[in-house]
Structure formats: structure tokens, C-alpha cells
All heavy atoms as an XYZ file, in Angstrom:
760
protein
N       0.800     -1.156      0.002
C       0.026     -0.015     -0.002
C       0.864      1.245      0.004
O       1.392      1.652      0.986
C      -0.832      0.041      1.230
C      -1.906     -0.903      1.258
S      -3.035     -0.172      2.310
C      -3.756     -1.516      2.963
N       0.942      1.782     -1.103
C       1.759      2.981     -1.258
C       0.854      4.207     -1.174
O      -0.141      4.288     -1.851
C       2.488      2.977     -2.586
N       1.256      5.056     -0.251
C       0.481      6.265     -0.118
C       1.023      7.335     -1.052
O       2.221      7.506     -1.150
C       0.567      6.799      1.321
C      -0.305      6.013      2.237
C      -0.391      6.697      3.592
O      -0.588      7.927      3.613
O      -0.231      5.993      4.554
N       0.152      8.016     -1.683
C       0.545      9.078     -2.561
C       0.375     10.402     -1.843
O      -0.667     10.652     -1.218
C      -0.314      9.049     -3.822
O      -0.054     10.175     -4.606
N       1.404     11.208     -1.885
C       1.345     12.509     -1.205
C       0.983     13.627     -2.156
O       1.166     14.789     -1.857
C       2.688     12.833     -0.547
C       2.998     11.917      0.597
N       2.282     11.922      1.771
C       3.926     10.932      0.721
C       2.765     11.013      2.586
N       3.749     10.381      1.969
N       0.477     13.312     -3.289
C       0.086     14.362     -4.198
C      -1.243     14.962     -3.791
O      -2.007     14.395     -3.035
C       0.001     13.780     -5.632
O      -1.133     12.969     -5.719
N      -1.502     16.111     -4.308
C      -2.729     16.831     -3.936
C      -3.949     16.158     -4.528
O      -5.057     16.288     -3.990
C      -2.630     18.286     -4.361
O      -2.520     18.355     -5.757
N      -3.781     15.426     -5.609
C      -4.928     14.750     -6.190
C      -5.392     13.601     -5.329
O      -6.558     13.291     -5.296
C      -4.564     14.265     -7.591
C      -4.381     15.412     -8.574
C      -3.953     14.896     -9.931
O      -3.907     13.662    -10.111
O      -3.657     15.739    -10.781
N      -4.493     13.010     -4.611
C      -4.859     11.869     -3.778
C      -5.726     12.318     -2.610
O      -6.556     11.575     -2.124
C      -3.610     11.168     -3.254
N      -5.558     13.502     -2.154
C      -6.360     14.003     -1.016
C      -7.576     14.796     -1.482
O      -8.225     15.443     -0.666
C      -5.478     14.883     -0.118
C      -4.355     14.125      0.545
N      -4.572     13.214      1.520
C      -3.030     14.150      0.294
C      -3.427     12.701      1.905
N      -2.490     13.247      1.180
N      -7.840     14.867     -2.751
C      -9.017     15.563     -3.248
C      -8.750     17.052     -3.423
O      -9.693     17.825     -3.451
N      -7.519     17.471     -3.468
C      -7.173     18.874     -3.649
C      -6.636     19.090     -5.040
O      -5.470     19.157     -5.251
C      -6.117     19.335     -2.630
C      -6.549     19.195     -1.214
N      -7.348     20.130     -0.616
C      -6.343     18.230     -0.300
C      -7.571     19.750      0.630
N      -6.978     18.603      0.843
N      -7.501     19.233     -5.979
C      -7.067     19.455     -7.373
C      -6.568     20.881     -7.582
O      -5.648     21.328     -6.906
N      -7.173     21.588     -8.474
C      -6.781     22.973     -8.726
C      -7.172     23.858     -7.521
O      -8.066     23.543     -6.770
C      -7.491     23.503     -9.975
C      -6.983     22.801    -11.237
O      -5.822     22.322    -11.205
O      -7.753     22.682    -12.190
N      -6.535     25.034     -7.442
C      -6.829     25.957     -6.349
C      -8.231     26.490     -6.576
O      -8.669     26.703     -7.701
C      -5.821     27.083     -6.351
N      -8.967     26.745     -5.501
C     -10.350     27.270     -5.646
C     -10.306     28.651     -6.330
O      -9.340     29.393     -6.208
C     -10.846     27.400     -4.236
C      -9.951     26.573     -3.381
C      -8.646     26.468     -4.113
N     -11.397     28.992     -6.998
C     -11.432     30.254     -7.744
C     -11.469     31.475     -6.856
O     -11.087     32.549     -7.240
C     -12.646     30.269     -8.687
O     -13.821     30.251     -7.905
N     -11.917     31.304     -5.592
C     -11.931     32.470     -4.694
C     -10.573     32.876     -4.224
O     -10.387     33.923     -3.638
C     -12.870     32.223     -3.523
C     -12.534     31.042     -2.635
C     -11.577     31.145     -1.641
C     -13.187     29.851     -2.799
C     -11.257     30.068     -0.847
C     -12.893     28.759     -2.029
C     -11.928     28.894     -1.042
O     -11.641     27.816     -0.240
N      -9.561     32.045     -4.453
C      -8.176     32.415     -4.096
C      -7.574     33.316     -5.186
O      -6.551     33.959     -4.920
C      -7.331     31.182     -3.956
C      -7.573     30.476     -2.624
O      -8.220     31.114     -1.751
O      -7.166     29.321     -2.475
N      -8.131     33.338     -6.364
C      -7.571     34.163     -7.443
C      -7.996     35.608     -7.275
O      -9.113     35.918     -6.840
C      -8.078     33.655     -8.808
C      -7.566     32.269     -9.138
O      -6.527     31.913     -8.558
O      -8.174     31.585     -9.949
N      -7.101     36.519     -7.570
C      -7.378     37.954     -7.527
C      -7.918     38.391     -8.867
O      -7.266     38.179     -9.902
C      -6.151     38.779     -7.116
C      -5.701     38.354     -5.735
C      -6.416     40.242     -7.176
C      -4.396     38.994     -5.315
N      -9.065     39.003     -8.880
C      -9.659     39.495    -10.127
C      -9.158     40.912    -10.363
O      -9.754     41.900     -9.953
C     -11.174     39.442    -10.022
C     -11.843     39.556    -11.363
O     -11.211     39.857    -12.357
N     -13.129     39.335    -11.381
N      -8.007     41.024    -11.020
C      -7.334     42.305    -11.251
C      -8.204     43.325    -12.003
O      -8.287     44.481    -11.600
C      -5.977     42.087    -11.885
C      -5.289     43.418    -12.204
C      -5.080     41.228    -11.011
N      -8.849     42.969    -13.093
C      -9.636     43.970    -13.813
C     -10.750     44.574    -12.949
O     -11.001     45.813    -13.020
C     -10.257     43.189    -14.973
C      -9.331     42.048    -15.193
C      -8.809     41.701    -13.832
N     -11.391     43.779    -12.099
C     -12.441     44.318    -11.243
C     -11.830     45.262    -10.205
O     -12.407     46.336     -9.930
C     -13.218     43.164    -10.540
C     -14.165     43.712     -9.502
C     -13.967     42.352    -11.571
N     -10.688     44.941     -9.676
C     -10.042     45.797     -8.673
C      -9.628     47.115     -9.305
O      -9.822     48.197     -8.705
C      -8.827     45.056     -8.040
C      -9.327     43.916     -7.178
C      -8.005     46.037     -7.209
C      -8.222     43.026     -6.630
N      -9.101     47.063    -10.472
C      -8.740     48.290    -11.195
C      -9.950     49.138    -11.480
O      -9.936     50.369    -11.313
C      -7.909     47.963    -12.476
C      -6.561     47.395    -12.087
C      -7.769     49.191    -13.356
C      -5.750     46.912    -13.257
N     -11.044     48.513    -11.934
C     -12.251     49.230    -12.249
C     -12.856     49.893    -10.979
O     -13.243     51.061    -11.007
C     -13.289     48.300    -12.879
C     -14.629     48.923    -13.274
C     -14.422     49.940    -14.379
C     -15.605     47.852    -13.717
N     -12.901     49.171     -9.890
C     -13.421     49.735     -8.656
C     -12.529     50.860     -8.160
O     -13.016     51.923     -7.733
C     -13.565     48.623     -7.560
C     -13.826     49.231     -6.189
C     -14.641     47.638     -7.925
N     -11.216     50.713     -8.282
C     -10.288     51.791     -7.873
C     -10.481     53.043     -8.739
O     -10.473     54.172     -8.217
N     -10.643     52.866    -10.040
C     -10.806     54.020    -10.939
C     -12.149     54.727    -10.641
O     -12.203     55.966    -10.574
C     -10.758     53.549    -12.402
N     -13.184     53.974    -10.435
C     -14.509     54.558    -10.154
C     -14.425     55.316     -8.810
O     -14.972     56.415     -8.691
C     -15.619     53.495    -10.169
C     -15.853     53.010    -11.598
C     -16.899     54.049     -9.570
C     -16.791     51.840    -11.699
N     -13.769     54.715     -7.842
C     -13.649     55.359     -6.512
C     -12.862     56.675     -6.635
O     -13.220     57.682     -6.011
C     -12.961     54.436     -5.536
O     -13.726     53.277     -5.350
N     -11.780     56.641     -7.426
C     -10.951     57.877     -7.607
C     -11.779     58.985     -8.276
O     -11.720     60.146     -7.853
C      -9.712     57.541     -8.399
N     -12.535     58.615     -9.299
C     -13.349     59.627     -9.986
C     -14.458     60.176     -9.066
O     -14.701     61.362     -9.006
C     -13.946     59.024    -11.289
C     -14.997     59.946    -11.886
C     -12.856     58.738    -12.284
N     -15.092     59.262     -8.316
C     -16.151     59.702     -7.386
C     -15.579     60.619     -6.300
O     -16.206     61.604     -5.939
C     -16.829     58.497     -6.781
N     -14.397     60.299     -5.816
C     -13.750     61.139     -4.788
C     -13.399     62.500     -5.382
O     -13.645     63.536     -4.754
C     -12.485     60.449     -4.278
O     -12.831     59.182     -3.722
C     -11.799     61.290     -3.227
N     -12.848     62.548     -6.568
C     -12.498     63.809     -7.214
C     -13.747     64.678     -7.429
O     -13.736     65.871     -7.152
C     -11.771     63.548     -8.525
C     -11.301     64.768     -9.303
C     -10.219     65.479     -8.508
C     -10.776     64.350    -10.646
N     -14.796     64.075     -7.923
C     -16.027     64.822     -8.170
C     -16.592     65.344     -6.843
O     -17.055     66.489     -6.773
C     -17.081     63.949     -8.910
C     -16.607     63.743    -10.352
C     -18.462     64.586     -8.883
C     -17.435     62.744    -11.127
N     -16.548     64.548     -5.791
C     -17.052     64.995     -4.492
C     -16.244     66.174     -3.969
O     -16.800     67.134     -3.440
C     -16.981     63.849     -3.478
O     -17.776     62.793     -3.864
N     -14.918     66.103     -4.093
C     -14.045     67.189     -3.639
C     -14.353     68.473     -4.384
O     -14.468     69.544     -3.814
C     -12.577     66.805     -3.760
C     -12.217     65.726     -2.730
C     -11.635     67.987     -3.582
C     -10.853     65.097     -2.916
N     -14.461     68.376     -5.711
C     -14.738     69.563     -6.537
C     -16.113     70.132     -6.183
O     -16.299     71.347     -6.115
C     -14.637     69.222     -8.021
C     -13.225     68.948     -8.442
S     -12.891     68.420    -10.140
C     -14.354     68.578    -11.001
N     -17.108     69.314     -5.944
C     -18.466     69.790     -5.612
C     -18.458     70.517     -4.248
O     -18.989     71.607     -4.124
C     -19.410     68.598     -5.566
C     -20.819     68.953     -5.185
C     -21.634     69.673     -6.054
C     -21.308     68.612     -3.932
C     -22.928     70.023     -5.688
C     -22.603     68.974     -3.573
C     -23.394     69.663     -4.443
N     -17.812     69.932     -3.255
C     -17.751     70.552     -1.935
C     -16.976     71.855     -1.974
O     -17.343     72.835     -1.370
C     -17.185     69.541     -0.915
C     -18.209     68.432     -0.700
C     -16.872     70.243      0.412
C     -17.684     67.277      0.111
N     -15.878     71.861     -2.756
C     -15.077     73.080     -2.866
C     -15.905     74.169     -3.538
O     -15.856     75.343     -3.149
C     -13.802     72.777     -3.678
C     -12.832     73.937     -3.697
C     -11.543     73.568     -4.405
O     -11.511     72.633     -5.213
N     -10.500     74.290     -4.135
N     -16.668     73.829     -4.567
C     -17.542     74.816     -5.221
C     -18.581     75.371     -4.274
O     -18.861     76.543     -4.274
N     -19.162     74.500     -3.464
C     -20.130     74.959     -2.467
C     -19.492     75.925     -1.461
O     -20.097     76.941     -1.097
C     -20.750     73.792     -1.702
C     -21.807     72.962     -2.448
C     -22.243     71.767     -1.569
C     -22.976     73.795     -2.818
N     -18.302     75.601     -1.021
C     -17.575     76.485     -0.074
C     -17.306     77.834     -0.691
O     -17.497     78.885     -0.058
C     -16.298     75.849      0.402
S     -16.582     74.454      1.530
N     -16.811     77.855     -1.927
C     -16.531     79.138     -2.606
C     -17.809     79.952     -2.785
O     -17.817     81.151     -2.553
C     -15.895     78.924     -3.967
C     -14.431     78.535     -3.909
C     -13.898     77.674     -4.843
C     -13.584     79.042     -2.937
C     -12.553     77.311     -4.786
C     -12.284     78.694     -2.866
C     -11.764     77.833     -3.801
O     -10.417     77.495     -3.744
N     -18.884     79.275     -3.131
C     -20.170     79.995     -3.304
C     -20.633     80.575     -1.966
O     -21.089     81.718     -1.895
C     -21.216     79.045     -3.859
C     -22.562     79.650     -4.023
N     -22.837     80.570     -5.039
C     -23.737     79.521     -3.348
C     -24.087     80.984     -4.934
N     -24.644     80.348     -3.936
N     -20.534     79.824     -0.891
C     -20.940     80.277      0.426
C     -20.067     81.464      0.878
O     -20.572     82.459      1.383
C     -20.798     79.136      1.436
C     -21.119     79.563      2.826
C     -22.378     79.795      3.346
C     -20.210     79.786      3.891
N     -22.265     80.172      4.677
C     -20.934     80.144      5.037
C     -18.816     79.690      3.997
C     -20.332     80.446      6.237
C     -18.224     79.973      5.222
C     -18.989     80.350      6.303
N     -18.743     81.406      0.643
C     -17.873     82.492      1.028
C     -18.194     83.761      0.239
O     -18.232     84.869      0.810
C     -16.392     82.120      0.797
C     -15.850     81.154      1.809
C     -14.447     80.697      1.504
O     -13.953     80.902      0.415
N     -13.804     80.066      2.452
N     -18.433     83.628     -1.062
C     -18.727     84.793     -1.891
C     -20.040     85.436     -1.473
O     -20.169     86.649     -1.444
C     -18.760     84.415     -3.368
C     -17.375     84.199     -3.921
O     -16.399     84.657     -3.344
N     -17.293     83.466     -5.008
N     -21.056     84.647     -1.161
C     -22.337     85.183     -0.733
C     -22.193     85.892      0.615
O     -22.790     86.917      0.851
C     -23.413     84.134     -0.702
O     -23.142     83.197      0.313
N     -21.383     85.341      1.482
C     -21.147     85.942      2.804
C     -20.413     87.274      2.638
O     -20.775     88.271      3.264
C     -20.313     84.994      3.678
C     -19.968     85.567      5.007
C     -20.929     85.711      6.005
C     -18.678     85.983      5.290
C     -20.634     86.236      7.238
C     -18.354     86.503      6.543
C     -19.333     86.645      7.486
N     -19.397     87.326      1.762
C     -18.663     88.569      1.528
C     -19.554     89.610      0.900
O     -19.528     90.790      1.287
C     -17.420     88.287      0.669
C     -16.401     87.486      1.470
C     -16.809     89.564      0.128
C     -15.228     86.975      0.635
N     -20.366     89.232     -0.083
C     -21.283     90.177     -0.719
C     -22.287     90.738      0.283
O     -22.573     91.934      0.290
C     -22.028     89.550     -1.891
C     -21.262     89.658     -3.181
C     -22.080     89.163     -4.370
N     -21.593     87.803     -4.656
C     -22.351     86.699     -4.633
N     -23.614     86.781     -4.408
N     -21.834     85.533     -4.896
N     -22.818     89.901      1.133
C     -23.809     90.360      2.115
C     -23.141     91.294      3.114
O     -23.694     92.339      3.462
C     -24.387     89.149      2.883
O     -24.966     88.263      1.930
C     -25.415     89.566      3.873
N     -21.963     90.947      3.570
C     -21.268     91.749      4.568
C     -20.835     93.088      3.973
O     -20.976     94.114      4.615
C     -20.040     90.991      5.069
C     -19.393     91.686      6.263
C     -18.231     90.896      6.761
N     -17.195     90.938      5.747
C     -16.071     90.238      5.776
N     -15.862     89.431      6.771
N     -15.159     90.341      4.839
N     -20.365     93.097      2.725
C     -19.908     94.365      2.140
C     -21.071     95.281      1.819
O     -20.914     96.498      1.784
C     -19.080     94.087      0.890
O     -19.863     93.535     -0.116
N     -22.240     94.736      1.563
C     -23.400     95.581      1.288
C     -23.917     96.258      2.562
O     -24.489     97.356      2.491
C     -24.510     94.740      0.675
N     -23.676     95.633      3.700
C     -24.195     96.180      4.953
C     -23.246     97.200      5.554
O     -23.697     98.051      6.337
C     -24.401     95.060      5.984
C     -25.491     94.072      5.560
C     -25.545     92.856      6.510
O     -24.663     92.743      7.396
O     -26.436     92.034      6.361
N     -21.983     97.102      5.250
C     -20.998     97.963      5.898
C     -20.673     99.172      5.037
O     -20.407     99.054      3.856
C     -19.710     97.157      6.202
C     -18.637     98.049      6.786
C     -19.998     96.026      7.126
N     -20.673    100.336      5.648
C     -20.249    101.543      4.985
C     -18.993    102.028      5.645
O     -18.939    102.136      6.891
C     -21.331    102.638      5.047
C     -20.949    103.899      4.340
C     -22.036    104.959      4.435
O     -23.198    104.581      4.484
O     -21.691    106.131      4.472
N     -17.988    102.281      4.886
C     -16.728    102.706      5.465
C     -16.821    104.190      5.846
O     -16.550    105.083      5.074
C     -15.566    102.512      4.468
C     -14.245    102.625      5.097
O     -14.091    103.041      6.260
N     -13.199    102.231      4.359
N     -17.228    104.435      7.072
C     -17.536    105.791      7.514
C     -16.281    106.659      7.601
O     -16.356    107.877      7.396
C     -18.215    105.773      8.878
O     -17.397    105.048      9.801
C     -19.582    105.140      8.783
N     -15.120    106.071      7.850
C     -13.895    106.853      7.926
C     -13.557    107.492      6.585
O     -13.229    108.688      6.488
C     -12.731    106.009      8.410
N     -13.672    106.731      5.526
C     -13.380    107.264      4.205
C     -14.452    108.252      3.768
O     -14.171    109.245      3.095
C     -13.226    106.168      3.165
O     -14.438    105.468      2.994
N     -15.701    108.004      4.108
C     -16.766    108.934      3.754
C     -16.552    110.276      4.423
O     -16.695    111.327      3.798
C     -18.145    108.330      4.135
C     -19.246    109.381      3.986
C     -18.461    107.107      3.296
N     -16.169    110.246      5.689
C     -15.911    111.511      6.424
C     -14.707    112.245      5.822
O     -14.739    113.474      5.709
C     -15.673    111.203      7.884
N     -13.676    111.494      5.455
C     -12.483    112.143      4.873
C     -12.798    112.776      3.499
O     -12.352    113.889      3.205
C     -11.333    111.121      4.726
C     -10.097    111.682      4.150
C      -9.443    112.749      5.040
O      -9.690    112.793      6.268
O      -8.688    113.597      4.497
N     -13.563    112.113      2.694
C     -13.946    112.648      1.380
C     -14.771    113.934      1.591
O     -14.577    114.938      0.925
C     -14.709    111.607      0.565
C     -15.394    112.244     -0.639
C     -13.778    110.487      0.121
N     -15.693    113.888      2.558
C     -16.527    115.088      2.820
C     -15.660    116.215      3.330
O     -15.852    117.380      2.947
C     -17.612    114.748      3.840
C     -18.611    115.856      4.026
C     -19.323    116.245      2.739
O     -19.745    115.389      1.965
N     -19.445    117.534      2.484
N     -14.661    115.957      4.176
C     -13.761    116.963      4.692
C     -12.967    117.597      3.540
O     -12.796    118.850      3.477
C     -12.800    116.393      5.707
C     -11.938    117.438      6.414
C     -10.879    116.809      7.296
N      -9.871    116.120      6.532
C      -8.886    116.671      5.838
N      -8.791    118.005      5.787
N      -7.999    115.955      5.191
N     -12.497    116.801      2.618
C     -11.741    117.324      1.470
C     -12.635    118.167      0.552
O     -12.209    119.205      0.039
C     -11.111    116.170      0.679
C      -9.991    115.490      1.448
C      -9.444    114.269      0.705
O      -9.897    113.925     -0.380
N      -8.480    113.621      1.325
N     -13.913    117.758      0.373
C     -14.824    118.558     -0.421
C     -15.076    119.918      0.240
O     -15.117    120.942     -0.443
C     -16.158    117.818     -0.598
C     -16.121    116.688     -1.586
C     -17.502    116.041     -1.693
C     -17.480    114.873     -2.632
N     -18.773    114.201     -2.738
N     -15.242    119.897      1.558
C     -15.426    121.155      2.277
C     -14.217    122.055      2.171
O     -14.360    123.270      2.038
C     -15.721    120.872      3.766
C     -17.070    120.213      3.980
O     -17.909    120.289      3.053
O     -17.274    119.612      5.043
N     -13.017    121.457      2.196
C     -11.779    122.266      2.036
C     -11.715    122.922      0.675
O     -11.375    124.108      0.547
C     -10.551    121.355      2.248
O     -10.589    120.772      3.556
C      -9.257    122.131      2.114
N     -12.112    122.177     -0.350
C     -12.075    122.752     -1.729
C     -13.121    123.871     -1.858
O     -12.906    124.838     -2.610
C     -12.317    121.670     -2.763
C     -11.170    120.668     -2.937
C     -11.587    119.597     -3.910
C      -9.925    121.385     -3.425
N     -14.249    123.736     -1.195
C     -15.320    124.750     -1.339
C     -15.111    125.897     -0.345
O     -15.834    126.883     -0.448
C     -16.657    124.090     -1.093
C     -17.016    123.082     -2.161
C     -18.303    122.312     -1.825
O     -18.855    122.472     -0.758
N     -18.720    121.470     -2.754
N     -14.174    125.767      0.543
C     -13.928    126.842      1.516
C     -14.678    126.564      2.791
O     -15.876    126.634      2.822
N     -13.957    126.269      3.797
C     -14.592    125.975      5.096
C     -14.172    127.075      6.079
O     -13.986    128.221      5.688
N     -14.015    126.704      7.313
C     -13.640    127.656      8.370
C     -12.240    128.179      8.146
O     -11.269    127.433      8.277
C     -13.759    126.983      9.732
C     -15.158    126.554     10.088
C     -15.176    125.835     11.413
O     -14.291    126.108     12.251
O     -16.069    125.025     11.614
N     -12.083    129.423      7.791
C     -10.777    130.022      7.597
C     -10.048    129.566      6.342
O      -8.889    129.826      6.178
N     -10.738    128.897      5.461
C     -10.101    128.375      4.248
C     -10.695    129.072      3.056
O     -11.882    129.222      2.936
C     -10.303    126.848      4.120
C      -9.705    126.129      5.325
C      -9.720    126.330      2.815
C     -10.005    124.644      5.351
N      -9.818    129.552      2.176
C     -10.258    130.241      0.963
C     -10.721    129.175     -0.061
O     -10.037    128.199     -0.285
C      -9.098    131.057      0.362
C      -9.510    131.721     -0.946
C      -8.590    132.071      1.344
N     -11.890    129.364     -0.684
C     -12.325    128.406     -1.674
C     -11.319    128.344     -2.848
O     -10.619    129.290     -3.130
C     -13.653    128.992     -2.175
C     -14.114    129.888     -1.082
C     -12.871    130.404     -0.432
N     -11.212    127.168     -3.458
C     -10.209    126.931     -4.491
C     -10.397    127.858     -5.662
O      -9.414    128.312     -6.269
C     -10.226    125.445     -4.906
C      -9.025    125.175     -5.816
C     -11.435    125.079     -5.685
C      -8.071    124.187     -5.284
N     -11.646    128.156     -6.042
C     -11.857    129.039     -7.187
C     -11.324    130.443     -6.892
O     -10.690    131.072     -7.752
C     -13.350    129.100     -7.509
C     -13.897    127.777     -8.026
O     -13.096    127.033     -8.646
O     -15.076    127.505     -7.836
N     -11.538    130.929     -5.658
C     -11.006    132.266     -5.304
C      -9.475    132.234     -5.265
O      -8.840    133.203     -5.658
C     -11.542    132.692     -3.936
C     -13.042    132.953     -3.943
O     -13.594    133.098     -5.080
O     -13.683    132.966     -2.890
N      -8.887    131.145     -4.768
C      -7.437    131.033     -4.729
C      -6.837    131.038     -6.124
O      -5.821    131.711     -6.356
C      -7.029    129.758     -3.968
N      -7.476    130.374     -7.047
C      -6.986    130.363     -8.436
C      -7.046    131.760     -9.042
O      -6.101    132.222     -9.676
C      -7.791    129.351     -9.289
C      -7.479    127.911     -8.854
C      -7.505    129.507    -10.769
C      -8.355    126.859     -9.476
N      -8.142    132.459     -8.769
C      -8.295    133.822     -9.291
C      -7.241    134.755     -8.716
O      -6.665    135.582     -9.422
C      -9.705    134.370     -8.980
C     -10.791    133.641     -9.769
O     -10.448    133.037    -10.825
O     -11.956    133.655     -9.342
N      -6.908    134.618     -7.430
C      -5.867    135.462     -6.807
C      -4.506    135.196     -7.396
O      -3.717    136.101     -7.619
C      -5.845    135.222     -5.298
C      -7.015    135.846     -4.553
C      -6.889    135.598     -3.050
C      -8.071    136.139     -2.320
N      -8.030    135.890     -0.881
N      -4.211    133.927     -7.639
C      -2.890    133.570     -8.210
C      -2.784    134.126     -9.627
O      -1.749    134.680    -10.011
C      -2.675    132.043     -8.200
C      -1.464    131.632     -9.028
C      -2.559    131.520     -6.780
N      -3.824    134.017    -10.390
C      -3.795    134.542    -11.788
C      -3.675    136.041    -11.785
O      -2.912    136.627    -12.558
C      -5.066    134.059    -12.546
C      -5.019    132.565    -12.804
C      -5.178    134.811    -13.877
C      -6.263    132.007    -13.419
N      -4.386    136.732    -10.870
C      -4.308    138.171    -10.792
C      -2.911    138.618    -10.348
O      -2.393    139.643    -10.835
C      -5.370    138.704     -9.824
N      -2.308    137.884     -9.449
C      -1.008    138.311     -8.941
C       0.125    138.034     -9.935
O       1.014    138.844    -10.096
C      -0.726    137.589     -7.625
C       0.571    138.023     -6.996
C       0.681    137.487     -5.583
N       1.886    137.988     -5.006
C       2.302    137.693     -3.794
N       1.565    136.875     -3.077
N       3.389    138.226     -3.335
N       0.110    136.849    -10.561
C       1.230    136.474    -11.401
C       0.918    136.618    -12.894
O       1.706    136.242    -13.740
C       1.678    135.027    -11.112
C       2.228    134.915     -9.688
C       1.476    134.294     -8.684
C       3.461    135.424     -9.350
C       1.934    134.164     -7.405
C       3.934    135.336     -8.069
C       3.193    134.693     -7.088
O       3.681    134.576     -5.806
N      -0.208    137.109    -13.206
C      -0.557    137.364    -14.612
C      -1.024    136.110    -15.278
O      -0.867    134.970    -14.836
N      -1.628    136.291    -16.379
C      -2.084    135.100    -17.062
C      -2.993    135.347    -18.171
O      -3.699    136.017    -18.628
């Protein structure tokens, strides 16, 4: 009685199919996952940019820069002649009268 140590003698023929790696399916799943991840990132980034822009537009519409408005008004008053200041038109006329023209 000779015992055979081959795999066929013990009923172990070819390796089962579940031991094989299905490379095309793994590549396909990986590619689809990468594309889905990229699309999700771009979509979320677009939503964030939209939210930031709407927040900035809302905030800028509500705020008036009062310091610059006051400075512009002060400069207009200076040109038109304020307290102790000669109006610009009168100053130009005096310079022309004095130095000729």
C-alpha cells in the first residue's frame, strides 16, 4: 500500500477560484472610486466658494466705510472753503491776478 502525497490523492485538485485575484475588477473599482472622490471634492469646494462669496457680498453691502466717507466730505469742504479756508476758485483767481495770465 503505497500512499501518494500528491494533492490529487487528497482531493485537492486545482486551487479554488476564490483564491484568485480578479485584477480587472479591482482596477475598475479603484478608478470609479478615484473619480467619485475627485467629483465629491470639486463639488464641496464649489459649495464652499459659493458660500464664502455670498457671505462677503452680504457683509460688504451692509458695511459703509464711515472713515473714508468723512475724509472725502472733509476734502470737499476744504475745496469749497470751510472755516478760515479760501475756496479753491477764489485762490486760483488770486494767483492769476498776482502772477498774470
